[in-house]
C-alpha positions as CSV (number, residue, x, y, z in Angstrom):
1,M,26.5,-300.7,137.7
2,A,30.5,-301.8,137.1
3,N,33.4,-299.7,136.3
4,T,36.8,-300.1,134.7
5,E,40.0,-300.0,136.4
6,S,40.4,-296.5,135.2
7,G,36.5,-295.7,136.9
8,I,34.7,-296.1,133.6
9,P,31.1,-296.9,134.0
10,I,31.1,-300.2,131.9
11,E,27.4,-300.1,130.0
12,P,25.6,-303.6,130.1
13,V,25.8,-303.2,125.9
14,Y,27.3,-301.1,123.4
15,G,26.0,-300.4,119.9
16,P,26.4,-298.1,117.4
17,E,24.6,-295.5,119.0
18,D,28.3,-295.7,121.6
19,L,30.6,-294.6,118.5
20,T,28.9,-291.5,117.4
21,D,30.4,-289.1,115.1
22,W,33.5,-292.1,114.9
23,D,35.5,-292.4,111.6
24,P,37.0,-295.2,110.6
25,A,39.7,-293.7,108.7
26,T,41.1,-291.6,111.5
27,K,40.3,-293.5,114.8
28,L,41.5,-296.9,113.3
29,G,43.7,-297.1,110.1
30,E,44.9,-299.9,108.9
31,P,47.4,-302.4,110.9
32,G,50.8,-301.0,110.6
33,S,49.7,-297.1,109.3
34,Y,48.9,-294.6,111.6
35,P,47.7,-294.1,114.0
36,F,48.8,-297.6,114.5
37,T,45.3,-298.2,116.4
38,R,45.3,-301.3,115.1
39,G,48.7,-302.7,115.6
40,V,52.3,-301.6,114.6
41,Y,52.9,-304.2,112.1
42,P,50.8,-305.1,109.0
43,T,51.1,-309.0,109.4
44,M,51.5,-309.1,113.2
45,Y,51.2,-312.4,114.4
46,T,50.0,-314.2,111.5
47,G,53.7,-314.1,110.1
48,R,55.3,-315.2,112.9
49,P,54.6,-315.2,116.8
50,W,55.6,-312.7,119.8
51,T,58.5,-312.7,121.1
52,M,58.4,-314.9,123.9
53,R,60.3,-313.8,126.7
54,Q,60.8,-315.4,130.4
55,Y,62.0,-312.9,132.9
56,A,64.6,-314.9,134.7
57,G,67.4,-314.1,137.6
58,F,68.3,-315.2,140.4
59,G,71.3,-316.2,142.8
60,T,74.7,-316.4,141.6
61,A,75.8,-316.0,137.7
62,T,76.3,-320.0,137.3
63,E,72.7,-320.2,138.6
64,S,70.9,-317.8,136.4
65,N,72.7,-319.2,133.6
66,A,71.9,-322.6,134.3
67,R,67.8,-321.4,133.9
68,Y,68.5,-319.5,130.7
69,R,69.8,-322.8,128.8
70,Q,66.7,-324.3,130.2
71,L,64.2,-321.5,128.8
72,I,66.1,-321.9,125.6
73,A,65.9,-325.4,125.2
74,G,62.4,-325.4,126.4
75,G,61.6,-323.0,123.2
76,G,62.1,-319.7,124.9
77,T,62.9,-317.3,121.9
78,G,63.7,-314.4,124.2
79,L,65.7,-313.4,127.4
80,S,64.8,-311.0,130.1
81,V,67.2,-311.0,133.0
82,A,66.8,-309.7,135.9
83,F,68.9,-308.5,138.6
84,D,69.7,-308.0,142.5
85,L,68.4,-304.9,144.1
86,P,72.4,-304.1,145.1
87,T,73.2,-304.1,141.2
88,Q,69.7,-302.5,140.4
89,M,71.2,-299.9,142.7
90,G,74.6,-299.9,141.7
91,H,76.4,-301.1,145.1
92,D,78.7,-304.1,144.9
93,S,78.0,-307.6,146.6
94,D,80.8,-306.8,149.5
95,A,79.1,-303.3,150.0
96,P,77.3,-303.2,153.3
97,L,73.6,-302.2,152.2
98,A,73.8,-305.0,150.4
99,H,74.0,-307.8,152.9
100,G,70.8,-309.3,153.1
101,E,69.9,-308.9,149.8
102,V,72.0,-310.2,147.2
103,G,71.2,-312.9,144.8
104,K,67.6,-312.9,146.4
105,V,65.8,-310.9,143.4
106,G,68.3,-311.4,140.9
107,V,71.6,-312.4,139.8
108,A,74.1,-310.5,141.4
109,I,76.5,-308.9,138.5
110,D,79.6,-306.9,140.3
111,S,82.0,-307.0,137.4
112,V,82.5,-308.0,133.2
113,E,83.5,-311.6,135.4
114,D,79.8,-312.2,136.5
115,M,78.6,-311.2,133.1
116,R,81.0,-313.5,130.9
117,V,78.8,-316.1,133.6
118,L,75.7,-315.1,133.2
119,F,75.8,-315.8,129.4
120,D,78.4,-318.9,128.4
121,G,77.4,-320.7,126.0
122,I,74.8,-318.5,124.6
123,P,75.0,-317.3,121.5
124,L,74.6,-313.4,121.9
125,D,74.1,-312.6,118.2
126,R,71.1,-314.8,117.9
127,V,69.5,-314.2,121.1
128,S,67.5,-310.7,121.7
129,T,68.2,-309.8,125.2
130,S,66.4,-307.9,127.8
131,M,67.8,-306.0,130.9
132,T,65.3,-304.7,133.5
133,I,67.9,-302.7,134.5
134,N,67.2,-298.5,135.0
135,A,69.8,-296.3,137.2
136,P,72.8,-298.4,135.7
137,A,71.8,-299.4,132.5
138,A,74.2,-298.0,130.7
139,L,76.8,-299.7,132.6
140,L,75.0,-303.9,132.0
141,L,74.7,-303.4,128.4
142,L,78.3,-302.6,128.2
143,L,79.3,-305.3,130.6
144,Y,77.3,-307.1,127.6
145,Q,78.8,-305.5,124.7
146,L,82.5,-306.7,126.1
147,V,81.5,-310.2,126.9
148,A,79.9,-310.0,122.9
149,E,83.0,-309.0,122.0
150,E,85.3,-311.2,124.0
151,H,83.5,-313.9,121.8
152,G,83.9,-311.9,118.6
153,I,80.5,-310.3,118.2
154,A,80.1,-306.8,116.8
155,G,78.0,-304.1,118.2
156,D,76.0,-304.3,115.0
157,R,74.7,-307.9,115.3
158,L,73.6,-307.3,119.1
159,T,70.1,-307.2,119.5
160,G,67.9,-306.2,123.0
161,T,66.6,-303.6,125.5
162,I,67.2,-302.3,128.3
163,Q,65.1,-300.7,130.2
164,N,66.7,-297.4,131.4
165,D,64.0,-295.5,132.6
166,V,64.8,-294.2,135.2
167,L,62.0,-291.2,135.9
168,K,59.4,-294.5,136.6
169,E,61.9,-295.1,140.0
170,Y,60.8,-292.1,141.0
171,I,57.8,-291.9,140.7
172,A,56.9,-296.1,141.6
173,R,59.8,-298.3,142.3
174,G,62.9,-296.5,144.5
175,T,65.7,-297.5,143.0
176,Y,67.2,-294.4,141.7
177,I,70.7,-293.9,142.2
178,F,71.6,-289.9,140.9
179,P,69.1,-286.8,140.3
180,P,67.0,-286.6,137.4
181,G,69.2,-283.8,135.5
182,P,72.6,-286.6,135.7
183,S,69.8,-289.6,135.1
184,L,68.5,-287.7,131.7
185,R,71.7,-286.9,130.5
186,L,72.8,-289.9,131.0
187,T,70.2,-291.4,129.3
188,A,70.8,-288.9,126.1
189,D,74.8,-290.5,126.7
190,T,73.5,-293.3,126.2
191,F,71.4,-293.0,123.6
192,R,74.0,-291.5,121.0
193,Y,76.3,-294.7,122.5
194,C,73.9,-297.0,120.9
195,R,73.3,-295.5,117.6
196,A,77.2,-295.7,117.1
197,E,78.1,-298.4,118.4
198,I,75.0,-301.0,118.7
199,P,72.0,-299.5,116.3
200,K,69.7,-302.5,116.4
201,W,69.7,-302.2,120.3
202,N,66.6,-300.4,122.1
203,T,67.8,-298.3,124.1
204,I,64.8,-297.4,126.4
205,S,61.7,-299.2,127.5
206,I,59.8,-296.9,129.0
207,S,57.7,-298.8,131.6
208,G,54.2,-298.1,133.3
209,Y,54.7,-302.2,134.5
210,H,56.0,-300.8,137.5
211,M,53.4,-297.6,138.5
212,A,50.5,-300.1,137.8
213,E,52.0,-302.7,140.1
214,A,51.6,-299.7,142.7
215,G,49.3,-299.1,142.1
216,A,48.3,-297.2,138.7
217,S,45.3,-297.3,137.0
218,P,45.3,-298.8,133.3
219,A,44.8,-294.7,132.6
220,Q,47.5,-293.5,134.9
221,E,49.8,-295.9,133.5
222,V,49.3,-294.7,129.6
223,A,49.6,-290.9,130.9
224,F,52.7,-291.3,132.8
225,T,54.4,-293.6,131.0
226,L,53.9,-291.8,128.0
227,S,54.8,-288.1,129.7
228,D,57.6,-290.0,130.7
229,A,58.5,-290.3,127.9
230,I,57.9,-286.9,125.7
231,A,60.7,-285.8,128.4
232,Y,63.5,-288.1,126.9
233,V,62.1,-287.0,123.6
234,R,62.8,-283.8,124.8
235,T,65.9,-284.8,126.9
236,A,67.4,-286.1,122.9
237,I,66.4,-283.6,121.0
238,D,68.3,-280.5,123.5
239,A,71.8,-283.1,123.5
240,G,71.2,-282.1,119.9
241,M,69.3,-285.4,118.6
242,A,66.8,-284.8,115.4
243,V,64.0,-286.8,116.7
244,D,64.5,-289.8,113.3
245,E,67.5,-290.9,114.6
246,F,66.5,-292.2,118.1
247,A,62.8,-292.5,118.3
248,P,62.8,-295.6,115.9
249,R,64.7,-297.5,119.3
250,L,62.7,-296.2,121.9
251,S,60.1,-299.3,123.3
252,F,57.3,-299.6,126.2
253,F,57.0,-301.8,128.5
254,F,53.1,-302.2,130.0
255,V,51.3,-304.5,132.6
256,A,48.7,-306.8,131.8
257,R,45.5,-307.3,134.2
258,T,43.0,-309.9,134.3
259,T,40.4,-307.0,133.1
260,L,40.4,-308.4,129.9
261,L,38.8,-305.8,127.6
262,E,40.0,-302.6,129.6
263,E,43.8,-303.9,128.8
264,V,43.0,-304.2,125.2
265,A,41.5,-301.1,124.9
266,K,44.4,-299.8,126.5
267,F,47.1,-300.6,124.5
268,R,45.1,-299.4,121.4
269,A,45.1,-296.2,123.1
270,A,48.4,-296.0,124.0
271,R,49.6,-296.8,120.2
272,R,47.1,-293.7,118.8
273,I,48.5,-291.2,121.3
274,W,52.5,-291.8,121.0
275,A,51.6,-291.7,117.6
276,R,49.9,-288.5,117.4
277,V,52.5,-286.7,119.9
278,M,55.4,-287.7,117.8
279,R,53.8,-286.5,114.4
280,E,52.1,-283.2,116.0
281,E,54.6,-282.2,118.7
282,F,57.9,-283.2,117.5
283,G,57.3,-283.3,113.8
284,A,59.0,-287.2,113.4
285,R,58.3,-287.9,110.3
286,D,60.3,-291.6,110.2
287,P,57.6,-294.0,110.5
288,K,59.2,-296.2,113.0
289,S,59.0,-293.2,115.2
290,L,55.4,-293.2,115.3
291,M,55.2,-296.5,116.1
292,L,54.3,-297.6,119.6
293,R,56.3,-301.1,120.1
294,F,55.8,-302.7,123.9
295,H,56.5,-305.8,125.8
296,T,54.2,-306.5,128.4
297,Q,54.7,-308.6,131.4
298,T,51.3,-310.1,133.0
299,A,50.2,-308.6,136.6
300,G,52.5,-309.8,139.6
301,V,50.5,-308.2,141.6
302,Q,47.6,-309.5,141.0
303,L,48.8,-313.2,142.2
304,T,48.0,-314.6,145.3
305,A,49.8,-316.1,147.4
306,Q,46.4,-317.8,148.3
307,Q,45.8,-321.0,146.1
308,P,48.7,-320.0,144.1
309,E,47.3,-322.2,141.5
310,L,44.5,-320.1,140.4
311,N,47.5,-317.9,139.6
312,L,47.6,-320.3,136.2
313,V,44.1,-319.5,135.3
314,R,45.0,-315.2,135.8
315,V,48.0,-315.4,133.9
316,A,46.5,-317.1,131.0
317,V,43.8,-314.4,131.2
318,Q,45.8,-311.7,131.4
319,G,48.4,-312.7,128.8
320,L,45.5,-313.4,126.3
321,A,44.9,-309.7,126.6
322,A,48.5,-309.1,125.9
323,V,48.1,-310.4,122.6
324,L,44.9,-309.6,121.5
325,G,46.4,-305.5,122.4
326,G,49.2,-306.4,119.9
327,T,52.2,-306.7,122.3
328,Q,55.8,-307.5,120.6
329,S,56.7,-309.8,123.3
330,L,55.5,-311.3,126.5
331,H,56.2,-312.3,129.8
332,T,54.5,-314.5,131.7
333,N,54.5,-314.8,135.5
334,S,55.2,-317.9,137.2
335,F,51.9,-319.3,139.3
336,D,54.4,-319.2,142.5
337,E,55.7,-315.5,142.2
338,A,53.6,-314.3,145.2
339,I,54.9,-317.3,147.3
340,A,58.7,-317.0,146.1
341,L,61.2,-316.9,143.0
342,P,59.8,-319.2,140.5
343,T,60.5,-323.2,140.1
344,E,62.2,-324.1,137.4
345,K,58.5,-326.4,136.8
346,A,56.4,-323.2,137.7
347,A,59.0,-321.3,134.8
348,R,58.2,-323.6,132.2
349,L,54.4,-323.5,133.0
350,A,54.8,-319.6,132.7
351,L,56.7,-320.6,128.9
352,R,53.8,-322.8,127.8
353,T,51.1,-320.5,128.6
354,Q,52.2,-318.2,126.1
355,Q,52.8,-321.7,123.6
356,V,49.5,-322.7,124.0
357,L,48.2,-319.3,123.1
358,A,50.1,-319.1,119.8
359,Y,49.6,-322.6,118.3
360,E,46.5,-324.0,120.1
361,T,43.9,-320.7,119.5
362,D,43.0,-319.1,116.6
363,V,43.6,-316.0,117.6
364,P,47.4,-315.0,115.7
365,H,45.4,-315.4,112.8
366,T,44.3,-312.6,112.3
367,V,45.3,-309.1,112.7
368,D,43.9,-307.0,115.2
369,P,40.7,-309.4,116.3
370,F,38.1,-306.4,118.7
371,A,38.4,-304.0,115.0
372,G,34.9,-302.8,115.3
373,S,34.0,-304.3,118.5
374,Y,31.4,-301.6,120.1
375,V,32.5,-301.8,123.2
376,V,36.4,-302.3,122.8
377,E,35.8,-298.8,120.5
378,R,33.9,-296.7,123.2
379,M,36.6,-298.1,125.8
380,T,39.3,-297.8,123.5
381,D,38.1,-293.6,122.9
382,E,36.8,-293.3,127.0
383,L,40.8,-294.4,128.1
384,E,42.3,-292.4,125.6
385,A,40.4,-288.9,126.8
386,A,41.3,-289.9,130.3
387,A,44.9,-290.4,129.9
388,V,45.2,-287.1,127.7
389,R,43.5,-285.4,130.2
390,L,46.6,-286.6,132.6
391,M,49.0,-285.6,130.6
392,E,47.9,-282.5,130.2
393,R,48.4,-281.9,134.3
394,V,51.5,-282.9,134.2
395,E,52.4,-280.8,131.7
396,D,50.6,-277.8,133.3
397,L,53.2,-278.7,135.7
398,G,56.1,-278.1,133.7
399,G,56.5,-281.8,132.1
400,A,57.5,-285.5,133.4
401,V,60.4,-284.1,135.8
402,A,58.7,-281.1,137.4
403,A,55.9,-283.2,138.3
404,I,58.2,-286.3,139.3
405,E,59.7,-283.0,141.8
406,E,56.6,-281.8,143.0
407,G,55.4,-285.9,143.7
408,F,51.9,-285.7,141.7
409,Q,52.2,-288.9,139.3
410,K,52.8,-290.6,143.1
411,G,50.6,-289.2,145.3
412,E,47.5,-289.6,142.4
413,I,49.0,-293.6,141.8
414,E,49.4,-293.8,146.3
415,H,45.3,-292.7,145.8
416,N,44.6,-295.4,143.5
417,A,45.9,-297.7,145.0
418,Y,43.9,-296.9,148.6
419,R,40.8,-297.0,146.7
420,I,41.9,-300.5,145.2
421,A,42.9,-301.9,148.7
422,R,39.6,-300.2,149.6
423,E,37.6,-302.3,147.7
424,Q,38.9,-305.3,147.9
425,E,38.6,-305.1,151.5
426,S,35.2,-304.4,151.2
427,G,34.5,-307.5,149.2
428,E,33.2,-305.3,146.4
429,R,36.4,-305.9,144.3
430,V,36.6,-309.6,144.1
431,V,39.6,-312.0,144.6
432,V,39.0,-315.4,143.9
433,G,40.6,-317.3,147.2
434,V,41.7,-314.8,148.9
435,N,38.0,-312.6,150.2
436,R,35.8,-315.0,148.2
437,F,35.8,-319.1,147.6
438,A,38.9,-319.1,150.4
439,L,40.2,-322.2,151.6
440,A,39.9,-322.7,155.5
441,E,43.3,-324.2,155.7
442,E,46.1,-323.7,152.6
443,E,47.5,-326.8,151.3
444,P,51.8,-326.7,151.5
445,Y,54.2,-325.5,149.0
446,E,57.5,-325.7,149.0
447,P,59.1,-322.8,147.0
448,L,62.9,-322.1,145.5
449,R,64.8,-320.6,148.3
450,V,67.9,-318.7,147.3
451,D,71.4,-320.2,149.1
452,P,72.3,-317.5,151.7
453,A,76.2,-318.5,151.4
454,I,76.0,-316.5,147.9
455,E,76.4,-313.4,149.2
456,T,80.3,-315.1,150.5
457,R,81.0,-316.6,147.7
458,Q,80.4,-313.3,146.0
459,R,82.3,-311.5,148.2
460,E,85.1,-313.8,148.4
461,A,85.1,-313.5,144.1
462,L,85.4,-309.9,145.1
463,A,88.1,-309.5,147.3
464,A,90.2,-312.3,144.3
465,L,89.0,-309.3,141.5
466,R,90.8,-306.7,143.4
467,A,93.7,-308.6,144.2
468,R,94.7,-309.7,140.5
469,R,93.4,-307.1,138.0
470,D,95.9,-304.1,137.4
471,A,94.5,-301.6,139.7
472,A,96.6,-298.6,138.0
473,A,94.9,-299.4,135.1
474,V,91.2,-299.2,137.4
475,A,92.3,-296.3,139.0
476,A,92.8,-294.1,135.2
477,G,89.3,-295.5,134.0
478,L,87.5,-294.3,136.7
479,A,89.8,-290.7,136.6
480,A,88.7,-290.3,133.1
481,L,85.3,-291.2,134.3
482,R,84.8,-288.5,136.8
483,E,86.3,-286.1,134.3
484,A,83.6,-286.9,131.4
485,A,80.9,-286.8,133.9
486,A,82.0,-283.4,135.3
487,G,82.0,-281.8,131.4
488,T,79.5,-283.1,128.3
489,D,82.2,-285.7,126.6
490,N,79.6,-288.6,126.2
491,V,80.2,-290.8,129.7
492,L,80.0,-294.1,127.7
493,Y,83.4,-294.7,126.6
494,P,85.6,-294.0,129.8
495,M,82.7,-296.0,131.4
496,K,83.6,-299.2,129.0
497,E,86.8,-298.7,129.0
498,A,86.4,-298.6,133.0
499,L,84.7,-302.0,133.0
500,R,86.6,-303.2,130.7
501,A,90.2,-303.0,133.4
502,R,87.5,-305.0,135.6
503,A,86.5,-301.7,137.5
504,T,83.5,-303.5,139.6
505,V,79.5,-302.2,139.1
506,G,79.7,-300.3,142.5
507,E,83.4,-298.4,141.7
508,V,81.9,-296.9,138.5
509,C,78.4,-295.6,140.0
510,G,80.6,-294.7,143.1
511,A,83.0,-292.2,140.8
512,L,79.4,-291.5,138.8
513,R,77.8,-290.6,142.7
514,E,81.0,-288.4,143.6
515,V,80.3,-285.9,140.6
516,W,76.2,-286.0,140.2
517,G,75.4,-286.7,143.9
518,T,72.4,-288.7,145.2
519,Y,68.7,-288.2,144.8
520,E,67.0,-287.7,147.9
521,P,63.1,-288.5,147.1
522,V,60.0,-285.6,147.9
523,A,56.9,-286.1,150.4
524,S,54.2,-286.1,147.7
525,T,52.1,-282.8,148.8
526,W,49.0,-284.5,146.0
């Protein structure tokens, strides 16, 4: 008998007996109504398609800006920005730790001047922008707002999302800066700032995607993501915010694998769990506070460098799983991402995949096509139960932060990743083109290559910036930021003024490191 990715047995045949004592009123409800199993909006895609985001960013701001213009011209309806590792870690391009990584896995952003170039000619009041940035998320959002203000666009006209989910960095990804306590304080300050200054912005995208990329099963992905979300909600409430003041702006980020049925069930189960938690544990009353709205990215971890054209098929199946599961926005990976950064042609094909799903299939014409499916409803119940059991274990350890400090989530994910690797090595888990149906010799493929001279150009630009800016204004701005960080004032206001004075990302993060320190990871004992 086959099993799902979460280890749940898959029966050859499902029927009414698999839904014994199953009440559609409590399990399903109506689309757009509690418990939101069938989707967060009554009409879903029948009115308009999901937002088609393409995750892009590499090299300099100029190069990435050109790619963004191409994606918009090709029919993309939202941007998703990838930042390089130095930016993600709060280092400038001329920092010793940045050497060799500038512009490699995303765009290098050192100051407001880079951000201005990145979005040159792009109508920020008409394009929704998602930024995949976590520990320094507040900085990048403020840089975006400063560029918008230079064009006369007020904060209340900006729409988009910052990932801003640092807890999953301690669990699965590693681009953290500060310890959990100060990181959660920065998150709460961001919630408050956006409520006052950028009210349409999604202040956090609580991410299971990177956990899945690290090896988490679908049940683990849901459980640990929602446990992190509970920690963020508690932090905001402890900071004096009412749940219905900030919860409608929470959003989530999940993966879509090729295991289509389980993925559809996963999204449905996640919505149902979150609606119940928000209503029963936190007393949320605004229906928007109960909605689990999410972005989906197809599974990069399932792409292969061998026979890379097969990834076009994988991505199409994964994208279909996300749409059948009710995603609000979608990024489809390019077929060559297992080799290098996507070429222009590969990025265009990835977008075209979404457009075929949206305009050539009949899936968008009805809400929740799988509702009432014996197998999907049974899988939804089983995934919900498995995820809830894991969430209860996190709670028993004292919540997400305490469990992180124990290494619990990281250990559970590592065990699952090891299981997957063993199954692939033995051939029990088939990877087409790798452990079955492989070619004796791979066809050559010319990937996109990032010019190593980018680092030199970024260093030169930073030197020129520091030479012409008002050094006294920068010093005053950083001093005010350190004072706010040491106290209880919202740090985003002095942070914005320091960035306006042309303080760099590395300098702002350095000022916070001086006050808050840096995180030292712990080894998992699980």
